[in-house]
C-alpha positions in Angstrom: -2.9 13.5 7.5 -4.1 10.9 5.0 -1.3 8.5 4.2 -2.0 8.8 0.3 -1.8 12.4 0.0 1.7 12.1 -1.1 0.7 9.8 -4.0 -0.9 13.0 -5.7 2.1 15.2 -4.9 1.5 16.5 -1.3 4.4 14.8 0.3 5.4 18.0 2.4 1.9 18.5 4.1 2.8 18.1 7.8 0.6 20.8 9.5 -3.1 21.0 10.0 -3.1 24.7 8.7 -1.5 23.5 5.4 -4.2 20.9 5.1 -6.9 23.4 6.0 -5.8 25.7 3.1 -6.2 22.9 0.5 -9.5 22.1 2.1 -10.7 25.7 1.7 -9.5 25.8 -1.9 -11.6 22.8 -2.8 -14.7 24.2 -1.2 -14.1 27.6 -2.7 -13.7 26.5 -6.3 -16.3 23.7 -6.3 -19.1 25.1 -4.0 -18.7 28.9 -3.7 -17.6 29.7 -7.3 -20.2 30.2 -10.0 -19.8 28.0 -13.1 -19.0 31.1 -15.4 -16.0 32.2 -13.3 -12.8 31.5 -15.2 -10.3 33.8 -13.6 -8.3 31.4 -11.6 -5.6 28.9 -12.3 -7.7 26.0 -11.0 -10.0 26.5 -14.1 -7.6 24.3 -16.2 -8.3 21.5 -13.6 -11.5 19.6 -13.3 -13.9 20.7 -10.6 -17.0 18.5 -9.8 -19.7 19.0 -7.2 -22.6 16.6 -6.7 -25.4 17.0 -4.1 -28.3 14.8 -3.0 -30.6 14.0 -0.2 -31.1 10.7 1.4 -34.3 9.0 2.6 -34.2 11.0 5.8 -33.9 14.4 3.9 -30.2 14.8 5.0 -28.4 16.7 2.2 -25.0 15.4 1.4 -22.3 17.1 -0.8 -19.3 15.6 -2.7 -16.8 18.2 -3.8 -14.0 17.2 -6.3 -11.0 19.3 -7.3 -8.0 18.2 -9.3 -4.5 19.3 -8.2 -2.9 17.2 -10.9 -4.7 16.4 -14.1 -6.9 13.3 -13.2 -6.2 13.3 -9.4 -6.9 15.5 -6.5 -8.9 15.9 -3.2 -12.6 15.1 -2.5 -14.4 16.9 0.3 -17.5 15.4 1.8 -20.1 16.9 4.1 -23.7 17.9 4.5 -25.8 21.0 4.5 -27.6 22.1 7.6 -31.0 23.7 7.5 -29.7 27.2 6.9 -27.8 25.9 3.7 -24.5 26.1 5.6 -21.9 23.5 4.3 -20.5 21.3 7.2 -17.3 19.7 6.2 -17.0 16.1 7.6 -13.9 14.4 6.0 -11.7 14.4 2.9 -9.7 11.8 0.8 -7.2 12.0 -2.1 -8.6 10.4 -5.4 -7.4 9.3 -8.8 -9.9 9.4 -11.6 -9.6 6.2 -13.8 -10.5 6.3 -17.6 -10.8 2.6 -18.4 -13.8 0.3 -17.5 -12.3 -2.5 -15.4 -15.4 -4.8 -14.8 -19.1 -5.2 -15.8 -19.8 -7.6 -12.9 -22.4 -7.0 -10.3 -21.4 -4.7 -7.4 -22.7 -4.7 -3.9 -22.2 -1.6 -1.7 -22.0 -1.4 2.1 -21.8 1.8 4.3 -18.6 2.0 6.5 -19.2 2.1 10.3 -17.4 5.2 11.4 -18.7 7.9 8.8 -20.9 8.4 5.8 -18.6 6.5 3.3 -19.0 3.3 1.3 -17.1 0.3 0.2 -17.9 -1.6 -2.8 -17.5 -5.5 -3.5 -17.1 -6.9 -7.0 -16.7 -10.6 -7.7 -14.7 -10.5 -10.8 -13.7 -14.0 -12.3 -10.4 -12.6 -13.8 -8.8 -11.8 -10.4 -9.9 -14.8 -8.3 -10.6 -12.8 -5.2 -13.5 -10.4 -4.2 -12.4 -6.8 -5.1 -13.1 -4.5 -2.3 -12.8 -0.9 -3.2 -13.4 2.6 -1.6 -16.3 4.2 -3.4 -15.4 7.5 -5.0 -18.9 8.6 -6.2 -21.3 7.9 -3.2 -23.8 10.7 -3.9 -25.5 8.9 -7.0 -25.9 5.7 -4.7 -27.5 7.9 -2.0 -29.8 9.3 -4.7 -30.8 5.8 -6.0 -31.1 4.6 -2.5 -33.5 7.5 -1.5 -35.6 6.7 -4.5 -35.9 3.1 -3.6 -34.3 1.9 -7.0 -31.9 -0.5 -5.4 -30.4 -2.9 -6.6 -29.1 -1.1 -9.7 -28.5 -3.2 -12.9 -26.4 -2.5 -15.7 -23.5 -0.8 -13.9 -19.7 -0.8 -14.8 -16.8 -0.2 -12.7 -13.8 1.9 -13.1 -10.8 1.1 -10.8 -8.1 3.2 -9.9 -5.4 3.0 -7.2 -3.0 5.3 -5.2 0.4 4.0 -4.2 3.0 5.4 -1.8 5.5 2.6 -2.5 6.4 0.9 -5.7 9.1 -0.9 -7.8 9.6 -1.2 -11.5 10.5 -4.7 -12.7 11.6 -5.9 -16.0 9.1 -8.1 -18.0 9.0 -11.7 -18.6 10.0 -12.3 -22.3 7.1 -14.0 -24.2 6.8 -14.7 -27.8 3.3 -14.5 -29.6 2.8 -18.2 -29.3 3.2 -18.2 -25.6 1.0 -15.1 -25.2 -1.8 -16.9 -27.1 -1.3 -20.0 -24.9 -1.6 -18.0 -21.9 -4.8 -16.3 -23.1 -6.5 -19.6 -24.0 -5.5 -20.9 -20.5 -6.9 -17.9 -18.8 -10.2 -18.1 -20.8 -10.6 -21.7 -20.0 -9.8 -21.1 -16.3 -12.5 -18.4 -16.1 -15.0 -20.7 -17.8 -14.3 -23.3 -15.2 -14.6 -20.8 -12.3 -18.0 -19.8 -13.6 -19.2 -23.3 -13.7 -17.7 -24.0 -10.3 -19.8 -21.1 -8.8 -22.9 -22.8 -10.1 -22.0 -26.1 -8.3 -20.4 -28.0 -11.2 -18.4 -30.8 -9.4 -16.3 -31.6 -12.4 -15.2 -27.9 -12.8 -14.3 -27.8 -9.2 -12.2 -30.9 -9.5 -10.5 -29.6 -12.6 -9.5 -26.4 -10.8 -8.3 -28.2 -7.8 -6.0 -30.6 -9.9 -4.8 -27.5 -11.9 -3.8 -25.6 -8.7 -2.0 -28.7 -7.4 -0.1 -29.0 -10.6 0.8 -25.3 -10.5 2.0 -25.7 -6.9 4.1 -28.7 -7.7 5.8 -27.0 -10.8 6.5 -23.7 -8.9 7.9 -25.7 -5.9 10.3 -27.5 -8.2 11.4 -24.5 -10.2 11.8 -22.0 -7.3 15.1 -23.8 -6.2 16.8 -22.5 -9.3 14.8 -19.4 -10.4 13.7 -16.1 -9.0 10.0 -16.1 -8.1 9.3 -13.0 -10.2 10.6 -14.9 -13.3 7.9 -17.5 -12.7 5.0 -15.2 -11.5 4.2 -12.8 -14.3 1.4 -10.9 -12.4 -0.6 -11.2 -9.1 -3.4 -9.4 -7.2 -3.4 -10.0 -3.5 -5.0 -8.5 -0.3 -2.5 -6.5 1.8 -2.5 -5.9 5.5 -5.5 -5.5 7.6 -7.4 -3.0 5.6 -9.7 -4.6 3.2 -9.3 -2.2 0.3 -5.5 -2.3 0.2 -3.8 -4.7 -2.3 -0.2 -5.9 -3.4 -0.1 -5.9 -7.0 2.3 -7.0 -9.9 1.2 -6.1 -13.4 2.4 -4.9 -16.8 2.5 -1.2 -17.7 0.5 -0.5 -21.0 0.3 3.3 -20.6 2.1 6.0 -18.6 2.6 9.7 -18.3 4.0 12.2 -15.8 2.4 15.3 -14.6 3.2 18.0 -11.9 1.2 19.0 -8.9 0.1 22.6 -9.5 0.6 23.6 -5.9 3.8 21.7 -4.9 5.3 21.1 -8.4 6.1 17.5 -7.3 6.0 15.0 -10.1 3.4 12.3 -10.2 3.6 9.3 -12.5 0.2 7.9 -13.7 0.4 4.2 -15.1 -2.3 2.0 -16.7 -1.5 -1.4 -15.3 -2.8 -4.9 -16.5 -3.0 -7.1 -13.6 -4.5 -10.6 -13.8 -6.5 -9.4 -16.9 -7.8 -6.5 -14.8 -7.1 -2.8 -15.9 -6.6 -0.2 -13.5 -5.1 3.3 -13.4 -2.3 3.9 -10.8 -0.7 7.0 -9.6 2.4 7.4 -7.5 4.8 10.2 -6.4 8.0 10.0 -8.4 10.1 10.1 -5.2 8.2 6.9 -4.2 8.8 4.8 -7.1 12.1 2.8 -7.4 13.1 2.4 -11.0 12.0 4.0 -14.3 8.5 3.5 -15.4 8.4 2.3 -19.2 5.6 0.8 -21.1 6.2 -3.0 -21.2 7.9 -3.2 -17.8 6.0 -4.3 -14.7 4.9 -2.4 -11.7 5.0 -3.9 -8.3 3.6 -2.1 -5.2 1.0 -1.8 -2.6 -2.1 0.2 -3.5 -5.3 1.6 -2.1 -8.0 0.6 -4.4 -10.8 3.0 -5.3 -13.8 2.5 -7.6 -16.0 4.9 -9.6 -19.3 3.1 -10.6 -21.0 4.2 -13.8 -24.6 4.2 -12.8 -27.1 3.9 -15.7 
């Protein structure tokens, strides 16, 4: 079973038969149903199908069906010569609603199956963002038409979590917020210059990091680390698309899985000036999610590329 199924409200799925019933429902409501059928409960939930052929004329399909508003299960597979759909694998997804980055993105196929990972070097975060690509069919279509690389894309990031904690915010007045904003803009400018080989910018960043390290080392003896560190975004574990994050909750709402009735909490989190949509099963979240508080947890990062 996929580890992150519980994030969208399927914590009780333990047997293969239960999973197969979900897979059958996704295929039925996205592939076999005609668009004008409206007599099922799933009609109130988004169902999307996308089909494309690659450069070798293999026809791939991607079938999305929501089980919570904005989150659900995606089935991927391919069509045989007799138009029979062959299921290959599935994954839970969360559909984000806010553009996270306009930076250039590179995409690489994963080794074990027809799935893709994206890499985005966003200055705001400080690390290369590696994410699981949600919408691979448009990429396959562009690739088959020899239209790569694609310019003018934007990226919507979302994340599933199976363990999280709500933390209180660090109190800041308007003057401190403005100072932090200016410092962040200046740092982003220096990083951009350092990437182009500017030695003065590299030296300034190095000195700034040394000053920050010295300050935290001095204060950590008498203060909790989370009162000094407001937000962070760090790789976690051995899988490249999992991260440990700490960020401020700017929006949140709760919904129920229409099959299991388990409550799922959706949050928009500002982390290192990066906006991403996060969902977590209410049973896996320690504390009460409130706008203004901070979310700390381990997430599986997914990305939806808006192709022009």
